[in-house]
C-alpha positions in Angstrom: 115.2 53.3 130.6 111.5 53.1 131.6 109.2 50.7 129.9 107.1 52.2 127.1 103.8 53.1 128.6 100.7 51.3 127.4 98.4 53.4 125.3 95.0 51.8 124.8 94.0 51.5 121.2 90.9 53.3 119.9 89.1 49.9 119.6 90.1 47.0 121.8 91.0 43.8 120.0 91.3 40.3 121.6 94.8 38.9 121.4 94.8 35.2 122.1 97.5 33.6 124.2 98.4 36.9 125.9 99.9 35.1 128.9 98.8 34.4 132.5 97.6 31.2 134.1 94.1 31.3 132.6 94.9 32.8 129.2 94.0 29.6 127.4 90.4 29.7 128.7 89.6 33.4 128.8 87.7 34.9 125.9 85.4 37.9 125.2 82.3 35.9 124.2 79.9 33.6 126.0 78.3 30.4 125.1 79.4 26.8 124.5 82.6 25.8 122.7 81.7 22.1 122.4 78.9 19.6 122.9 79.0 17.7 126.2 76.2 16.4 128.3 76.5 16.6 132.0 76.2 13.4 134.1 73.3 12.9 136.5 73.7 10.9 139.7 71.3 9.3 142.1 70.7 12.2 144.6 68.1 15.0 144.4 70.9 17.7 144.2 73.4 17.6 141.4 76.4 20.0 141.8 78.8 20.8 139.0 81.8 22.5 140.5 85.5 22.8 141.4 87.1 23.1 144.8 87.9 26.8 144.4 86.8 29.2 147.2 83.5 29.8 145.3 83.0 26.1 144.9 83.8 25.4 148.5 80.9 27.6 149.6 78.4 25.2 148.3 80.0 21.9 149.3 80.5 23.3 152.8 76.8 24.3 152.9 75.7 20.9 151.8 77.9 19.1 154.3 76.6 21.4 157.0 73.0 20.5 156.1 73.8 16.8 156.2 75.5 17.3 159.6 72.1 18.6 160.8 70.5 15.3 159.8 68.8 16.7 156.6 68.9 13.6 154.4 67.3 15.5 151.5 70.5 17.5 151.2 72.3 14.5 149.8 74.2 15.4 146.7 76.4 14.3 143.8 79.3 16.6 143.2 80.7 16.4 139.6 84.1 17.8 138.8 84.1 20.8 136.3 87.8 21.4 135.5 87.9 25.0 134.5 91.5 24.7 133.4 90.4 22.3 130.7 87.4 24.3 129.7 84.7 22.0 131.0 82.6 25.1 131.9 82.1 25.8 128.2 80.5 22.4 127.5 76.9 22.7 126.2 75.4 20.9 129.2 77.1 23.2 131.7 76.2 26.4 129.7 72.6 25.2 129.8 72.7 25.4 133.6 74.9 28.5 133.9 75.0 30.8 130.8 77.8 32.6 132.5 80.1 29.5 132.4 81.3 29.9 136.0 81.3 27.3 138.8 79.5 26.3 140.9 76.1 25.4 139.3 73.4 23.3 140.9 70.4 21.4 139.6 67.7 20.5 142.1 65.8 17.4 140.8 63.7 16.8 143.9 60.5 18.2 142.3 58.5 17.6 139.1 60.7 19.9 137.1 64.5 20.4 137.5 65.5 23.7 138.9 68.8 25.3 137.9 70.6 27.6 140.3 73.8 29.4 139.5 76.1 31.9 141.3 77.4 30.8 144.7 75.4 33.3 146.7 72.2 32.4 145.0 72.8 28.7 145.6 73.5 29.3 149.3 70.3 31.3 149.6 68.3 28.8 147.7 69.5 25.9 149.9 69.1 27.9 153.1 65.5 28.7 152.2 64.7 25.2 150.9 65.9 23.5 154.1 65.3 26.4 156.6 68.8 26.5 157.9 71.7 29.0 158.3 69.5 32.0 157.3 67.5 33.8 160.0 63.8 34.2 159.3 63.3 37.2 161.5 64.6 40.8 161.3 67.1 42.4 161.7 69.1 39.2 161.8 68.0 38.1 158.3 68.9 41.5 156.7 72.3 41.5 158.5 73.1 38.0 157.1 72.1 38.9 153.6 74.1 42.2 153.7 77.2 40.3 154.7 76.5 37.6 152.1 76.4 40.3 149.4 79.4 42.1 150.9 81.3 39.0 150.0 79.9 38.7 146.5 80.9 42.3 145.8 84.2 42.3 147.6 85.9 39.0 146.7 86.4 39.9 143.0 88.8 42.6 144.1 90.7 40.1 146.3 90.6 37.3 143.7 90.4 38.6 140.2 92.2 41.8 141.3 94.9 41.1 143.9 95.2 37.3 143.3 95.5 37.7 139.6 98.1 40.4 139.5 100.1 39.1 142.5 100.0 35.3 141.6 98.8 34.7 138.1 99.7 37.5 135.8 102.6 36.7 133.4 104.5 39.8 134.7 104.5 41.7 138.0 103.4 45.4 137.8 103.6 47.7 140.8 100.5 49.7 140.2 97.8 46.9 140.1 99.5 44.9 142.9 99.5 48.0 145.1 96.0 49.0 144.2 94.5 45.6 144.9 96.7 44.8 147.9 95.4 48.0 149.5 91.8 47.1 148.8 92.2 43.5 150.1 93.7 44.8 153.3 90.9 47.3 153.6 88.4 44.5 153.3 90.2 42.4 155.9 90.1 45.4 158.2 86.3 45.7 157.6 85.9 42.1 158.6 88.3 42.3 161.5 86.4 45.2 163.1 83.1 43.4 162.6 84.4 40.3 164.3 85.9 42.2 167.2 82.4 42.3 168.8 80.7 39.4 167.1 81.3 35.7 167.3 80.3 35.2 163.7 80.0 37.6 160.8 76.3 38.3 161.1 76.1 38.1 164.9 75.9 35.3 167.4 74.9 32.6 165.0 76.7 30.8 162.2 75.0 31.6 158.9 75.4 31.5 155.1 77.4 34.7 155.5 80.2 32.8 157.3 79.9 30.0 154.7 80.4 32.4 151.9 83.1 34.6 153.4 85.3 31.9 155.0 86.6 30.2 151.8 88.0 33.5 150.7 89.0 35.5 153.7 89.5 32.6 156.2 91.7 30.9 153.7 93.6 34.1 153.1 94.5 34.7 156.7 95.4 31.0 157.1 97.9 31.3 154.3 96.1 29.1 151.8 95.6 31.7 149.0 98.2 33.1 146.7 101.1 32.5 149.1 100.4 36.0 150.2 100.1 35.8 154.0 103.4 37.6 154.7 103.0 40.1 151.9 99.6 41.2 153.3 100.6 41.0 156.9 97.6 38.9 157.7 98.8 38.5 161.3 97.4 42.0 161.9 93.8 40.7 161.6 93.6 38.8 164.9 89.8 38.7 165.0 89.6 37.3 161.5 92.2 34.7 162.4 90.1 33.7 165.5 87.0 33.4 163.5 88.8 31.5 160.7 90.1 28.9 163.1 86.7 28.4 164.8 84.9 27.9 161.4 87.6 25.5 160.2 87.2 23.5 163.4 83.7 22.5 162.1 83.8 18.9 160.6 81.4 19.9 157.8 83.8 22.7 156.8 86.7 20.3 156.6 84.7 17.9 154.6 83.3 20.4 152.2 86.7 21.9 151.6 87.9 18.6 150.2 85.2 18.0 147.6 86.1 18.6 143.9 89.5 19.7 145.0 92.5 19.4 142.6 95.2 21.2 144.6 97.3 20.7 147.7 97.7 17.4 149.5 96.4 14.5 147.3 95.1 12.8 150.4 92.8 15.8 151.0 91.4 15.7 147.4 88.0 14.2 146.7 87.6 14.8 143.0 84.0 13.8 143.0 81.5 13.1 145.8 78.6 10.7 145.3 78.3 9.3 148.8 79.4 10.3 152.3 82.0 7.5 152.3 83.8 9.2 149.4 85.1 11.8 151.8 85.7 9.4 154.6 
């Protein structure tokens, strides 16, 4: 007998504890749940994050800036454990009202500047340090277009495919098929772009690559959702080529380790306050 189909009620009501990996922290309202001040380290840039794909974007960017010899990009990376609800502490909510990692505070000037949303942080840092974002057209527009392509596309790969394939309490054919199709379409978009371009925005490595790699590079390398075989990622040879070239960069390998709580313990740097923490 087929399962009884779900019929949406006239008015949706929140049912706590409805299953899934993140059910204990998901809720339909914003704001702080508890008082908690954020620590402040010694460097101009204070990052509050977790080593998810979105968090890796910023730590990779900062490590790339340091690799260029930009000492002003030194940073403290404080762990925000979203599984424990750290993102709902009052101090974090003051920096990001949306309660999502990563969030950055720049304390290099007279007044602290808060920056939230990973794409916004990448753009802010690129403009602040004049790196990884072209200043002339059409290269600048191309870079920003691909940056925002990632911002708009990744929720379908993560919150869509990743959730229903890996995290939902039960497997359902329709949402998995729907978001697997969209994820493969996005990989195809990227593969065709990289067929004739060394990097996503053209000949040069930019914040577009830094934003896209932690999601789609990790996906084709088999690091996300244990879904490489299911999605037949071997089909996307240009994405694989690009993913390997980006991963060969020492700054990418360093940035990927910061605030990380999963995988090989030897590759986890829970907090970073000095370059030696990664070494």
